[in-house]
C-alpha positions, 0 to 999 in steps of 0.5 A: 628873647636875648639881644645883642646891643652893638655900637661899631667906632671905628678902632672900637666894638661896644656891646651889651647884652640885653635881656628883653624879659624884663629889658636889664643888662647881663653883660656888657663891655667895649673892644678898642684899638682894632686894627689899629698899630698899637701892639695890644687889642683891651677889652673892658667887660662887666657882668653879673657884680664882677668887672674886668677893666682892662685885659689887654689881647694880642692885636686886634685886626679886624671887627669879625675877630673883635666879635669873635671876642665879645661872643668868647666872652660872654659864653666864658670859653677861653682866649688862647694863646695864639688867638688873642691873649698878648704875653702869658699864654692864656686871656684868663677870660674862662667864667666871665661866661653869661650865656649856655650857648650861642643860641640865646642870642636872638638878635642883634640890634645895631647903632647907626649913625647916617639915615639920610632922608632913606630911614626914618624908623628903624629897619631888619638889616638885607643887602638894599638896607646895606646898600642904602648905609653905603650911599650915605656913607658921603654924610656919615663918613666917620662912622657909616663904614664902620657902623657897617664894619660891625654888621658885617663881622655880626652877621659873619659870626652870627649868620643866621641871627637877626641883624636889626639898624637904629639911625641917629639920624630917624627920630630927627625926621620928623623936622619940618622943611622950614627946620630941617633946609637951608637958604642956598639954592635947590639944586644943593639940596635936590642933588647932593641932600645938603640938610640940616639931619641931627644927632644924638636922635636915639638917646633924643627919642627915649627921653621925650618918649621917657617924657611923656610917659611920667610928664603929664605933659597936656595934648600939645606938649612942647619939651625941649631936651638937653644932651649935653656931654662930651657931643652935645645936641637939643631937640624941640618937639611937640607932643614927643616928636621933633620940630628942630636940633641944634647939630646941622647936616653934620655933629659939628654945628651947636653948641659949642662941646668936648673939641668941637667948635659948634655954631660959626661963620662958614667964613671962618672956613675960608679964612683960615685956609687963607691965611695957616696954608689949611686946606678944608679938610685939614679945618674942620677935622681942628672944629672936628676933634681939637676945637670946642671946651678944649680950643679953648681951656686945652681939656675937653673933658667938662670936669678938669674944666670946671675945677680950672674954672672954680680955681679962677683960671680965665681961660678956663673961666672962658669955656665954660662961660661959651659953653652956657652961654650958647647952650641958654641961646638954643634953649631961648630959640627954641621955646620961642621957635615952638611958642612956649616950653611944657618941660627942660628935660637935661640927660646925657653924661654931663647933663645927668652928674653936673649940677652946677652947669644945669645951674648954669644952663637956666641962669636967667631965663626965669623970663620963659617961665623957667624956676630951678630948685638949687637944693634939689639940683645940687642933689642930682647924681644920675636919676631920675627926678625933677629939679624945678622949683615949685611955683616953676611953669615950666617943668625941670627935670633930669631923665638918664638916657639910656642908648642902648636900651632903646636899641634893643626895643628896636630890636625885639619888635622887628626881628619877632616882627 
């Protein structure tokens, strides 16, 4: 079966078409600038050994129209000037087809950010599922509406194809109350469902399962997964099940990230509001979009900040040192919470590709039994590899994540039941 995986943002639609017979990616791409003030919509598309880096199409106002673009390129249908093209009469996208007919798409899997406490696993999308996703919009105000737009667009364009929702928060629902509750009056949990939910769950679940296959771990094994990218989070897992995670009720909590500040004293919000005459919403926007590496060093890209750090720039030095310091604190605290650790795993953009970042993350953690083989570590970029020293009591690995494949696997299982 061929599965179409959709990850809808507020103005974007990311997609992959996966052949589940061999779990290979047939095609993938991204439609950007949907419904924005920009005069054009951008398409990036890869198939076989070919790639369209960016094709400007006529302004696309809705996710449903973006889905038509996606399905059009998958079957190699030309986009006419009246529909999509920005300027020259044709979008020249014939020859992009990887399927002969849309009926080859057996099911669609959707990444949905927030499932609240209602969803502990992926589910087939029906009216009840959509209603529950809508109910969780207050918990995921930026992402859940966009995810719903993607779902409704697919329902409109592919009305007879099974649709599956895969929730970012579901993997973390195995946390015990002592880990997910906040020490505030009970009514705020019972009435408003304020608690730690955690995110990047599809990635953490994929890595946790892969670690059980790959690492030859004992029963009761304890692993810490470091999903390090522009957004970053850790999870503590026992036998592949989450017992704690670094993000909270929103993805703002936890580590220092590209544009997010991570954990801080909540009274800072009121203090800034009073001193800077800002609203709480404005302060949270600053903490989400203008903080982290960007706020400290003026750049959210770890590669750029690292280059400036190596050149001796003070702000970049502080940003890198804080990033690594907070990460080490979380690794240590999760090891303490689990009563030990058997494996430490790095994944996502920074975790898979930044050898220096991995080395900084474990600096000084020898007392936990974590020892890196620095030569091995320096050579690993984007592939599965053990990077711990031979005498390390804790296995240290790089395992590339594959959220789209995890979504496709869930979709296949549910769509074929």
